Structure formats: structure tokens, C-alpha cells
N, C-alpha and C positions, 0 to 999 in steps of 0.2 A: 539621462545622467551625464554630467560633464566629466571630462577627463580630470583626474585628480590634480594635475598641474594647473588647471584653470579655476578650481573651486575658490581658492582664497581671493584671487583677483576678481572673480565674479561677485563674491560676497562683499568685498570692499567697495566695488562700484555700486552695487545695489544699496548698500548702507548710506552712501553719500549722494546718490542721484536724486534728482527732483521728480520723484514719482510719488503719488499719494500712497500712504502706508498700506492701505487695503490692497492696492494693485501690486505693491512690492511683494506682499505675502503670497498672493495668488501666482504671480509670475515666477517667484522663487520656487514654489512647490511644483509648478508645471515643468520648469526646466530640470529640476533635480529628480523628477519622477519620469523622465523620458524612458521608454522601454529600450532604447538603443543608446550607445555612446554618441554624444554629440560634441561638436566643436563650435565655439563662438570665436571666429577669427579675429575680431577686433573688440577688445575690452579696454576702455569704455567704448560703447558703440557710437556710431556716427549720430550727430544731431542733424535734424532735417526739418524742413517746413513743408506743410501740405496746405494747398488752397482748396477749400470746399466749394460746393456749388453756390454758396452765397458770397464768394470772393473774399472769404475770411482766411487769413493765414494762421495755422496752428503749429506750435513747436512740438516736435516729436523726437524720440530716440528711435533709431532704426537698427534693430538687433538682427544680425544675420546669423543663421544657425546652419551648420553643415552636418550631414549624416551620410554614411556610405553603406551600400548594399552590393551584393553580387549582381552584376549587370543582367545576366540571364534570368535570375529570379525576379528582379525588379520588372523587366520588360514583360515576362510571362504572367505576372500577377498584378500588374498595375491597376486594372479595372475589375478584378474579380473579388467577389465578396468572400469566397472561400479561397484561401491561398496560403502562402507560407506565413506562419504565425508572426514572425518578426515584421513582415511588411504590413500585415493586417493591424498589428498592435501600433505600428508607427502611424498609419492612417487615422486610427482611433485617437491617438495622442494629439495629432495635429488638429483634429476636429474639436478637441477639448481645450484649445488655447483660451486662457482666461481673459485675454485682452479683446473681448467680444464687442465692447462698445466701439462705435465707429463715428468719426466726426461727420463724414459724408456717408449717408446710408446707402448710396449706390456703390460704395467700395468696401471691401472687406478689410479688416485690420491685419490679416495675415496674407501674404502673397505665397502661393504654393502651387506647384514647385517653381521656384524662381529660375533655376538654371540647372541643366543636367551636364555633368562633366564625366568623362570616362577616364579612369586611372588604371593603368596596367601594373599589377604587382605580380611577383613570381607565382605562377599557378592559378591566377585569378584575374578577372577583369571586373573592376568595381565601378559602380555608378555613384557619383556624388550628387546629392540632393541639397539644394540650398533654399532655406526658407527665409523670408524677411518678415519680421514682426514689428509693427508700429506701436509705440507706447506713448501716450499723451503725457507731456511734461506737466508737472504741477508748478506753474510759474505765473507771474503777474499778467503776462500777455494772454495766456489761455484762460485765466480767471476772468479777465475783462470780456473775452469773447463769449464765455458761458453766460455771464450776467447780461450782456447785450442781447444774446439770443433769447433769454428769458424775459426780455423787455425791462430789465432793471437798469436804473441809472447808477453809474459808478460814483461813489462819494469818497470824500477824504477819509471818513471813518472806515470804509471798506479797505482802503489802501493801508491805513495804519494797522488794522487788524491783520492784514496779509503780511506786512513787514514784521510785525511782532511774532507771527507764526513762523516766518522764515528764520528769525533770530533764534527762536527756541529750537527749531529743528537743527540749525547750524551748531548750536551749543551742545545738544545731545549727541549729535553725530561724532563730535570730537571728544566728548567725555567718556563715551562707551568704548 
């Protein structure tokens, strides 16, 4: 679950971003059903490109997610199947990331854990876990890449349908 002060900003970004609707729903549900409070430090997230093993560039959103745990609990329970319920439920949540499709099958969509940081607060030492989730953009470049991989030739009709879909999505995003 996101901190309350980030909910509106996250919802606005998700409504306007170029992600297919099915993935928006899945990602929204996954984020808002995190067993721990999470922070997304940058909304809107960074846009990035990834080159797959076929030397094709894909446009992505790179969403960073931060979570904090007691350092001793984290270290003592990192690889245990039985452990502190918060840590176990966090691992289970990460495994259920809905962005399971991957452009390059040799790489996972989620980078976990990305970075460990230690934060000292009065009476505790916390460890900060940072996850990076890649989300494929729903744009013309990625549309062409998908069609080319399927062996389809791009036509003017495909382009016009894509643009019409974009105009419709743009209008509905600002009407609602």
C-alpha cells in the first residue's frame, strides 16, 4: 500500500500513462495491495529504453519502489521460508508482480533487491529495500517492435488505427 500522500499522484500518473489498460489494472491492484507501506520516490517514474537480445530497443517506465524493515529482522530472515510474517509476505508480494511479461526472456521484469541502504532512526536500525519494476509502454515504437517480431509488415492502416486509438485514449483521459 502506498502512503496516503502518494495515492492521488500515483492514480493521476496511472490514468494518463501509456500502459495498456489491462496492465494498468494489474499494476494498480498489486501496488495498492502491498502488505507493507511502500514509497515510490519518483512519480511519474523515469522513462527508459531497454535493448533486447535481438538489438531491438523497447520503451519502458522504470518504477522504483522502496520498503523499510528492521535491519536485524531482515538479515536473519532473508533466505528462510519460515520467518517474520512481514518479511515473508513481502517476498510473496514481490513474486506476484503482475508485470511478468519480459521483452528479453533472459531478464526478469523486476529487479530485486536493487539496493540495500541502512537508516538509523531512534531506537532502530532500518534496512531500505529498493525494487525496480519495468513496465512496457503502449506506444507506436513498441507496437512496431511487436509486429516485426511476429513477422508482420507495418502498414499505413495499422498506423492510422493506432493513432485513432491514441486520440480516443487522450480524450477519455481528460474527460474523466
